[in-house]
C-alpha positions as CSV (number, residue, x, y, z in Angstrom):
1,M,-0.6,-28.4,-1.0
2,T,-3.0,-29.5,1.7
3,L,-5.7,-27.2,3.1
4,R,-7.0,-28.1,6.6
5,L,-10.4,-26.8,7.6
6,E,-12.2,-27.2,10.9
7,Y,-15.9,-26.4,11.2
8,D,-18.2,-26.1,14.2
9,L,-21.9,-26.9,13.5
10,V,-24.9,-26.4,15.7
11,L,-27.6,-29.0,14.7
12,D,-31.3,-29.4,15.1
13,P,-32.0,-31.9,18.0
14,S,-33.8,-34.3,15.7
15,S,-30.9,-34.4,13.1
16,H,-29.2,-37.5,11.9
17,V,-25.4,-36.9,12.2
18,D,-24.3,-39.5,9.6
19,R,-26.6,-38.0,7.0
20,I,-25.4,-34.5,7.7
21,V,-21.7,-35.5,7.4
22,A,-22.4,-37.3,4.1
23,A,-24.2,-34.2,2.8
24,V,-21.3,-31.9,3.7
25,R,-18.8,-34.2,2.2
26,A,-20.8,-34.4,-1.1
27,G,-21.1,-30.6,-1.0
28,L,-17.3,-30.1,-0.7
29,L,-16.6,-32.7,-3.4
30,A,-18.9,-30.8,-5.7
31,H,-16.2,-28.1,-5.9
32,R,-13.4,-30.4,-7.1
33,T,-12.0,-30.1,-10.6
34,D,-10.4,-33.6,-10.5
35,S,-13.1,-36.2,-10.5
36,R,-10.8,-38.7,-8.7
37,A,-10.0,-36.4,-5.9
38,E,-11.1,-37.3,-2.4
39,I,-11.1,-35.5,1.0
40,D,-10.2,-36.7,4.4
41,M,-12.9,-36.0,6.9
42,A,-13.3,-36.7,10.6
43,Y,-16.0,-35.6,13.0
44,R,-16.8,-35.5,16.7
45,M,-20.3,-35.2,18.2
46,Y,-21.0,-33.3,21.4
47,A,-24.3,-34.4,22.9
48,N,-26.7,-31.7,24.0
49,Q,-30.4,-32.1,24.2
50,E,-31.2,-28.5,23.1
51,E,-28.3,-27.8,20.6
52,P,-26.3,-30.8,19.5
53,R,-22.8,-29.7,18.3
54,L,-20.7,-31.3,15.6
55,S,-17.0,-30.6,14.9
56,L,-15.7,-31.4,11.4
57,S,-12.1,-31.7,10.4
58,V,-11.4,-31.6,6.6
59,N,-8.2,-32.1,4.7
60,L,-8.2,-31.5,0.9
61,E,-5.6,-31.0,-1.8
62,L,-6.0,-27.5,-3.3
63,A,-4.7,-28.6,-6.7
64,S,-7.7,-30.9,-7.1
65,F,-10.2,-28.1,-6.2
66,G,-9.4,-25.6,-9.0
67,M,-7.6,-22.9,-7.0
68,A,-5.3,-22.2,-9.9
69,E,-8.2,-21.6,-12.2
70,R,-10.7,-20.0,-9.9
71,G,-8.4,-18.0,-7.5
72,S,-9.7,-16.5,-4.3
73,A,-13.3,-16.4,-5.6
74,G,-13.3,-20.2,-5.9
75,L,-11.7,-20.5,-2.4
76,V,-14.5,-18.4,-0.7
77,A,-17.1,-20.5,-2.6
78,L,-15.5,-23.7,-1.4
79,L,-15.3,-22.5,2.3
80,G,-18.9,-21.4,2.6
81,G,-20.8,-22.4,-0.5
82,T,-23.5,-25.1,-0.9
83,S,-22.0,-27.7,1.5
84,F,-24.1,-26.6,4.5
85,R,-27.6,-26.2,3.2
86,D,-29.2,-29.1,5.1
87,P,-32.1,-27.6,7.1
88,A,-31.0,-29.6,10.2
89,I,-27.9,-27.4,10.4
90,R,-28.7,-24.3,12.5
91,S,-25.4,-22.6,12.2
92,V,-21.8,-23.2,10.9
93,T,-18.5,-21.5,11.9
94,L,-15.2,-22.0,10.1
95,S,-13.1,-22.2,13.3
96,A,-9.7,-23.0,11.8
97,F,-7.9,-22.6,8.4
98,S,-4.4,-23.8,7.9
99,I,-2.2,-24.8,4.9
100,M,0.5,-27.4,4.7
101,G,3.1,-27.0,2.0
102,N,3.8,-24.1,-0.5
103,D,1.7,-22.8,-3.3
104,T,1.9,-19.6,-5.3
105,F,-1.8,-19.0,-4.5
106,F,-0.8,-18.4,-0.9
107,P,2.4,-16.2,-1.3
108,G,2.4,-14.9,2.3
109,P,3.3,-11.3,3.2
110,V,5.7,-9.1,1.3
111,R,7.4,-7.7,4.5
112,G,5.1,-9.0,7.2
113,S,6.6,-9.0,10.7
114,G,9.9,-7.7,9.2
115,L,8.3,-4.4,8.2
116,L,10.1,-2.6,11.1
117,D,13.1,-5.0,11.5
118,S,15.7,-2.3,11.7
119,S,14.0,-0.5,14.6
120,A,16.2,0.2,17.5
121,S,13.3,0.1,19.9
122,P,11.6,-3.2,20.7
123,A,7.9,-4.0,20.0
124,P,5.2,-3.1,20.5
125,W,5.4,-0.2,18.1
126,L,2.9,2.6,17.6
127,S,0.6,2.9,14.6
128,V,-1.6,5.9,14.0
129,P,-4.2,6.4,11.3
130,V,-4.6,10.0,10.2
131,P,-8.2,11.1,9.7
132,K,-9.2,12.4,6.3
133,T,-9.8,16.0,7.6
134,A,-6.5,16.1,9.4
135,A,-4.7,14.8,6.3
136,R,-6.4,17.4,4.1
137,Q,-5.8,20.4,6.4
138,S,-2.3,19.7,7.8
139,W,-0.7,16.5,6.6
140,D,2.8,18.0,6.7
141,S,2.6,19.2,10.3
142,V,0.7,16.2,11.7
143,S,2.7,13.5,10.0
144,R,6.0,15.1,10.9
145,T,4.9,15.5,14.5
146,L,3.8,11.8,14.7
147,V,7.1,10.5,13.3
148,R,9.2,12.8,15.6
149,S,7.1,11.6,18.6
150,G,8.0,8.0,17.8
151,V,5.1,6.7,15.7
152,Q,6.4,4.2,13.2
153,V,3.4,3.3,11.1
154,L,1.1,5.9,9.6
155,T,-2.1,5.3,7.7
156,D,-3.6,8.1,5.5
157,L,-7.4,7.5,5.6
158,S,-8.0,9.9,2.7
159,L,-9.8,8.7,-0.4
160,N,-9.0,9.5,-4.0
161,V,-5.7,11.2,-3.3
162,T,-4.1,12.8,-6.3
163,D,-0.6,11.8,-7.6
164,Y,0.8,15.2,-6.4
165,E,-0.7,14.6,-2.9
166,L,0.8,11.1,-2.8
167,T,4.2,12.3,-3.6
168,A,4.1,15.3,-1.2
169,R,2.8,13.2,1.7
170,A,5.3,10.5,1.3
171,A,8.1,13.0,1.0
172,A,7.1,14.7,4.2
173,V,7.3,11.4,6.1
174,S,10.6,10.5,4.4
175,E,12.3,13.6,5.6
176,E,11.6,12.7,9.2
177,V,12.9,9.1,9.1
178,T,16.2,8.5,11.0
179,A,18.5,5.5,11.4
180,G,17.1,3.0,13.8
181,R,13.5,4.3,13.5
182,P,12.0,2.9,10.3
183,V,8.6,4.1,9.2
184,A,5.9,2.5,7.1
185,L,3.2,4.6,5.4
186,F,-0.1,3.1,4.1
187,F,-2.5,4.8,1.7
188,N,-6.2,4.0,1.8
189,A,-7.2,1.7,-1.1
190,T,-10.7,0.8,0.1
191,S,-12.4,2.8,-2.6
192,R,-13.4,2.4,-6.2
193,L,-11.7,-0.5,-7.9
194,E,-10.2,1.8,-10.5
195,Y,-8.6,4.0,-7.9
196,A,-7.2,1.0,-5.9
197,V,-5.6,-0.4,-9.0
198,R,-4.1,2.9,-10.0
199,L,-2.9,3.5,-6.4
200,V,-1.0,0.2,-6.1
201,E,0.6,0.6,-9.5
202,K,1.7,4.2,-8.7
203,I,3.3,3.0,-5.4
204,A,5.1,0.1,-7.0
205,T,6.4,1.9,-10.1
206,T,7.0,5.5,-9.0
207,L,6.4,6.3,-5.3
208,Q,8.4,3.6,-3.5
209,P,11.6,4.3,-5.6
210,Q,11.3,8.0,-4.8
211,V,11.3,7.4,-1.0
212,P,13.4,4.2,-0.4
213,N,13.7,4.9,3.3
214,V,9.9,4.5,3.9
215,A,7.9,1.3,3.3
216,I,4.9,2.4,1.2
217,G,1.8,0.2,1.1
218,V,-2.0,0.2,0.8
219,R,-4.7,-0.2,3.4
220,M,-7.7,-2.2,2.4
221,C,-10.6,-4.2,3.7
222,P,-10.7,-7.6,2.0
223,V,-14.4,-8.0,2.9
224,A,-15.4,-4.7,1.3
225,M,-13.2,-4.9,-1.7
226,G,-13.3,-8.7,-2.3
227,F,-10.7,-11.3,-2.0
228,S,-10.0,-11.2,-5.8
229,V,-9.0,-7.6,-5.5
230,F,-6.8,-8.5,-2.5
231,E,-5.2,-11.2,-4.6
232,Y,-4.5,-8.7,-7.4
233,L,-3.0,-6.0,-5.2
234,R,-0.7,-8.6,-3.5
235,A,0.7,-9.5,-7.0
236,W,2.3,-6.0,-7.1
237,N,4.5,-6.9,-4.1
238,V,3.4,-3.8,-2.2
239,P,2.8,-4.2,1.6
240,I,-0.9,-4.5,2.5
241,F,-2.5,-3.4,5.8
242,A,-5.7,-5.6,6.0
243,Y,-8.3,-4.4,8.5
244,T,-11.8,-5.1,9.8
245,L,-11.2,-8.6,11.3
246,T,-14.6,-9.6,12.7
247,S,-16.7,-12.7,12.2
248,Y,-17.0,-12.8,8.4
249,P,-20.0,-14.4,6.8
250,S,-19.5,-16.5,3.7
251,G,-22.6,-18.1,2.3
252,H,-24.1,-20.4,4.9
253,T,-21.1,-20.1,7.2
254,S,-19.4,-17.5,9.4
255,W,-15.6,-17.4,10.0
256,S,-13.9,-17.1,13.4
257,Q,-11.4,-14.3,13.7
258,S,-8.7,-16.9,14.0
259,A,-9.6,-18.6,10.7
260,Y,-10.0,-15.3,8.9
261,A,-6.6,-14.1,10.2
262,S,-5.0,-17.4,8.9
263,M,-6.4,-16.9,5.5
264,I,-5.3,-13.2,5.3
265,N,-1.8,-14.2,6.5
266,A,-1.6,-16.9,3.8
267,M,-2.8,-14.6,1.0
268,G,-0.4,-11.9,1.9
269,G,-1.5,-9.5,4.6
270,D,1.6,-7.7,6.0
271,V,-0.2,-5.9,8.8
272,V,-3.5,-7.4,10.0
273,N,-5.9,-5.6,12.2
274,I,-7.2,-7.4,15.3
275,G,-10.0,-5.3,16.4
276,L,-11.7,-4.1,19.6
277,L,-9.9,-6.1,22.1
278,S,-10.3,-5.5,25.8
279,I,-8.3,-6.0,28.9
280,P,-10.4,-9.0,29.9
281,A,-9.7,-10.5,26.5
282,L,-6.0,-10.2,27.2
283,R,-6.4,-12.0,30.5
284,R,-8.6,-14.7,29.1
285,G,-6.1,-15.6,26.4
286,T,-8.4,-14.8,23.6
287,L,-5.9,-12.4,22.2
288,Y,-3.5,-15.1,21.4
289,E,-6.2,-17.2,19.8
290,A,-6.7,-14.3,17.3
291,I,-3.0,-13.4,16.7
292,M,-1.3,-16.9,16.7
293,P,-2.2,-17.6,13.1
294,L,-0.5,-14.3,12.1
295,L,2.7,-15.2,13.9
296,N,3.0,-18.3,11.8
297,R,5.1,-20.4,14.1
298,R,5.7,-23.0,11.3
299,N,7.4,-20.3,9.1
300,T,8.2,-17.1,10.9
301,G,9.6,-15.7,7.6
302,K,5.9,-15.5,6.5
303,A,4.5,-14.0,9.7
304,S,2.2,-11.0,9.6
305,L,2.4,-8.0,12.0
306,P,-0.7,-7.9,14.2
307,A,-2.2,-4.4,14.7
308,L,-4.0,-4.4,18.0
309,T,-6.8,-1.8,18.3
310,G,-9.4,-0.7,20.8
311,G,-8.6,2.9,21.6
312,I,-5.1,2.6,23.0
313,E,-4.9,4.7,26.1
314,P,-2.0,4.5,28.6
315,R,-3.4,1.9,30.9
316,V,-4.4,-0.4,27.9
317,A,-1.0,0.1,26.3
318,Y,0.6,-1.0,29.5
319,E,-1.5,-4.2,29.6
320,Y,-0.7,-5.0,26.0
321,A,3.1,-4.5,26.5
322,T,2.9,-6.7,29.6
323,A,1.0,-9.5,27.9
324,I,2.6,-9.6,24.4
325,R,6.2,-10.5,23.7
326,D,5.9,-10.9,19.9
327,P,6.3,-8.1,17.3
328,V,3.0,-6.2,17.3
329,L,1.6,-2.7,16.6
330,L,-0.6,-0.8,19.0
331,H,-3.0,0.9,16.5
332,T,-4.9,3.9,17.7
333,M,-6.4,7.1,16.5
334,T,-9.0,8.8,18.8
335,P,-6.8,9.2,21.9
336,V,-4.0,10.8,19.8
337,F,-6.2,13.4,18.2
338,R,-8.6,14.0,21.1
339,G,-7.1,17.4,21.8
340,G,-7.1,18.4,18.2
341,L,-4.3,18.8,15.7
342,E,-2.0,21.1,17.7
343,R,1.5,19.7,17.8
344,R,2.0,20.0,21.6
345,S,-1.2,18.0,22.2
346,I,-0.3,15.2,19.8
347,R,3.2,15.0,21.2
348,K,1.9,14.7,24.8
349,R,-0.6,12.0,23.9
350,V,1.9,9.9,22.0
351,K,4.4,10.3,24.7
352,A,2.0,9.1,27.3
353,I,1.2,5.9,25.3
354,R,5.0,5.3,24.7
355,E,5.7,5.7,28.4
356,A,3.0,3.3,29.3
357,V,4.4,0.8,26.8
358,E,7.8,1.1,28.3
359,A,6.4,0.6,31.8
360,G,4.6,-2.5,30.6
361,R,7.7,-3.8,29.0
362,Q,9.5,-3.6,32.3
363,S,6.6,-5.4,34.0
364,L,6.1,-2.8,36.6
365,D,3.1,-2.7,38.9
366,I,0.6,-0.5,37.1
367,E,-1.6,-0.1,40.1
368,R,1.3,1.2,42.2
369,L,2.4,3.5,39.3
370,F,-1.1,5.1,39.2
371,A,-1.4,5.2,43.0
372,E,1.9,7.0,43.3
373,R,1.1,9.4,40.5
374,N,4.3,8.2,38.8
375,P,4.9,10.2,35.6
376,S,5.8,6.9,33.7
377,V,2.1,6.0,33.3
378,R,-0.7,8.6,33.4
379,N,-4.4,8.8,32.9
380,W,-5.8,11.1,30.1
381,Q,-7.2,13.3,32.8
382,E,-3.7,14.0,34.1
383,I,-2.6,14.9,30.6
384,E,-5.6,17.2,30.1
385,E,-4.7,19.0,33.4
386,E,-1.2,19.8,32.1
387,R,-2.5,21.5,28.9
């Protein structure tokens, strides 16, 4: 199985490129477990008097670099370990991460983009995380209202939920699921390791069989919990909602959102959070740069479901639906609960987002819709005035 890596380096103006390339090559080869293994490396130099830039492309065979023995910890060390310590290297970014071939170390998602396959409504679908306080005070009412309003992915942000609470909360959601409107429920596993392990075991062995009409999974941050924990949880074949996709530092390198998304997709992220995107980002095309690795064009059966965040309000939802034709989630919390936990308020806010999505799907003129005060797409101020 071949791993292809692309790095972007910013160098000191007085640096010697050949020496730096040789040092990086030697650093990567230091991680091999087969002394005969080699790597293919190509580079391109971009001249700039103030900040010379170097692009490196690396192909290596994973079997020769100890992935079977070292697991994800070895992979992270390989990607950003001792290979870039030359003082002439000012900064390093892993800009691309891709795999060619199949390997058990990269199993891909459990359900991935097929999580809501039986949905009668087309994507984008709505995903709402439920705050800890709301879950503790009124999970039954809030979760039922969200599902009835058309939300198809719920995330319980509570920590250290008891077995009784897990069972009761999953049952409440299960009772609202109808044909053509599948629902996925994720519980928060970004906590103590002991709790995360117990949670995934409980879901796999007890909870999921009790509510077969709901896809039950865990929400976790691979950066906070560590990739070895991610690797362990994935082995239970429970869907994983991986979040906090930002530039991720690893040793002497940082990772682009695209490279990090590729790795999470390969390791088994079913839903992957693409965070804090804006309307300008949509128009510049940077959204696709972030989500393309998740869509996995080479093998759509192993595609992840992107969860687009950034405070989804009606106008933003419209723009997303206009720009995106692939299966995605619109993931938002604050706008939904801005008016509190009262059912009528939640229903109105979810309805406003859904109407904006539908308008975007039909490629209507959003400026005309707002100008004519068309009820299909509204500002939050209009919703507030109706309360």
